[in-house]
C-alpha positions as CSV (number, residue, x, y, z in Angstrom):
1,M,22.5,9.2,1.5
2,K,19.8,8.6,-0.4
3,R,16.5,10.4,1.0
4,I,13.2,8.4,1.1
5,L,9.8,10.3,2.0
6,L,7.5,7.8,3.7
7,V,3.7,8.7,3.1
8,E,2.0,6.6,5.6
9,D,-0.9,7.3,8.2
10,D,-0.5,4.4,10.8
11,R,2.1,5.3,13.4
12,H,3.4,1.7,14.0
13,L,4.0,1.2,10.2
14,Q,5.8,4.6,10.2
15,Y,8.1,3.7,12.6
16,L,9.0,-0.2,11.7
17,I,9.2,0.9,7.8
18,K,11.5,3.9,8.7
19,E,13.7,1.7,11.3
20,E,14.1,-0.8,8.8
21,L,14.8,1.7,6.2
22,V,17.4,3.4,8.5
23,D,18.9,0.5,9.0
24,D,20.0,-0.4,5.5
25,G,22.0,3.4,5.6
26,Y,18.8,5.2,3.8
27,E,17.7,8.7,5.2
28,V,13.7,8.5,5.8
29,V,11.2,11.3,6.0
30,V,7.8,10.5,7.3
31,A,4.4,12.6,6.2
32,S,1.4,11.1,8.0
33,D,-0.9,11.9,5.0
34,G,-0.6,13.3,1.0
35,V,-1.6,16.8,2.6
36,E,1.6,16.6,4.9
37,A,3.4,15.1,1.9
38,L,2.9,17.8,-0.7
39,S,3.6,20.2,1.9
40,M,7.0,18.7,2.3
41,L,7.3,18.4,-1.1
42,Q,6.5,21.7,-2.1
43,A,8.5,23.3,0.5
44,D,11.4,25.9,-0.3
45,G,14.8,24.9,0.2
46,S,13.8,21.5,0.8
47,P,15.7,18.5,-1.2
48,S,13.4,16.2,-3.4
49,P,13.5,12.6,-2.1
50,D,15.2,10.2,-4.0
51,L,12.2,7.8,-3.5
52,I,8.4,8.1,-2.3
53,I,6.7,5.2,-0.7
54,L,3.2,6.1,-1.0
55,D,0.2,4.4,1.2
56,I,-3.1,4.5,-0.6
57,R,-6.3,4.7,2.2
58,M,-5.2,8.1,4.3
59,P,-7.2,10.3,5.8
60,R,-7.2,14.1,4.5
61,M,-5.7,13.4,1.3
62,D,-5.5,9.2,-0.3
63,G,-2.8,8.4,-2.0
64,F,-4.2,8.6,-5.5
65,E,-5.0,11.8,-5.5
66,T,-1.3,12.4,-3.6
67,M,0.3,10.8,-6.4
68,G,-1.6,12.9,-9.0
69,H,-0.2,15.8,-7.6
70,I,3.1,14.5,-7.6
71,L,2.9,13.6,-11.0
72,K,1.9,17.2,-11.9
73,S,4.8,18.7,-10.4
74,K,8.4,19.0,-10.9
75,V,9.4,16.0,-8.6
76,D,10.7,13.3,-10.6
77,S,11.1,10.7,-7.8
78,P,9.9,7.0,-8.2
79,I,7.2,6.3,-6.6
80,I,6.3,2.9,-4.6
81,I,2.9,2.2,-3.7
82,H,2.9,0.2,-1.0
83,S,-1.0,-0.7,-0.1
84,A,-2.7,-3.7,1.9
85,F,-5.1,-4.2,-1.0
86,S,-4.2,-5.9,-3.6
87,G,-7.0,-4.8,-5.3
88,Y,-5.8,-1.3,-6.3
89,K,-3.2,-2.9,-8.4
90,N,-5.5,-2.1,-11.6
91,H,-6.1,1.2,-10.8
92,P,-4.9,3.6,-13.7
93,L,-2.9,5.9,-11.2
94,T,-1.2,3.2,-9.9
95,I,0.0,1.9,-13.4
96,A,2.0,4.9,-13.3
97,A,3.7,4.4,-10.2
98,D,7.2,2.8,-10.6
99,A,6.3,-0.5,-7.9
100,Y,3.3,-1.7,-6.4
101,V,4.3,-3.4,-2.8
102,V,1.4,-5.2,-1.0
103,K,1.8,-4.7,2.8
104,S,3.1,-7.6,4.7
105,H,5.0,-7.7,8.3
106,D,8.0,-9.0,6.1
107,F,9.6,-5.9,4.8
108,T,11.9,-8.0,2.7
109,T,10.1,-7.2,-0.5
110,L,9.5,-3.6,0.2
111,K,13.3,-3.1,1.1
112,A,14.5,-4.9,-2.5
113,T,11.9,-2.8,-4.5
114,V,13.5,0.3,-2.9
115,S,17.2,-1.3,-3.6
116,E,16.4,-1.6,-7.2
117,L,14.6,1.6,-7.8
118,L,17.3,3.5,-6.4
119,G,19.9,1.4,-8.1
120,V,21.5,0.4,-4.8
121,S,23.4,-3.0,-4.4
122,R,22.7,-4.9,-1.2
123,T,25.3,-5.5,0.9
124,T,26.4,-8.9,1.3
125,Y,26.9,-9.8,5.7
126,P,30.1,-11.4,5.9
127,M,28.6,-14.7,6.9
128,Q,26.1,-15.1,3.8
129,A,29.7,-14.4,2.0
130,A,31.6,-17.3,4.1
131,L,28.3,-19.5,3.3
132,A,28.2,-18.9,-0.4
133,V,31.9,-20.0,-1.0
C-alpha cells in the first residue's frame, strides 16, 4: 500500500483529502504544518512516504521552507504543492516540486496527479467498463 504524507493546516481539508485518498487505497499520514511534517520525516524507524502533498500557507513553518528542508534531506519522495493560490506557481521552489495542483472542492485533479506520480493505474469501475463497450 502506497503511503502519502499530507501536510495541511486546515482540519476540514485534512479530513476530506484523507478520506478521498484512503478510499482510493492509500495509507495517509497527516501533519498540520511543516514542523510536524519534518519531525515525522526525521523520526527514526519511520518509513519514508511514497509521496508528499504540501500546502504553502501554514503556521509555524510554511510550505516553501518545509520543501527546502525536504529537498536537502535524504527523503526522495515526489512532492505535490497543493495551494489555493495559483500565483505561487512561478515561485522558484515550486518549480522544484513534481506537480502543482490548485485547491478545489473537486479532488479529481489532485487524485489523478497522485496516481500519476505513484504510477498507480486508476481502477475502472464495472459500470464504467460496461458503458465503454
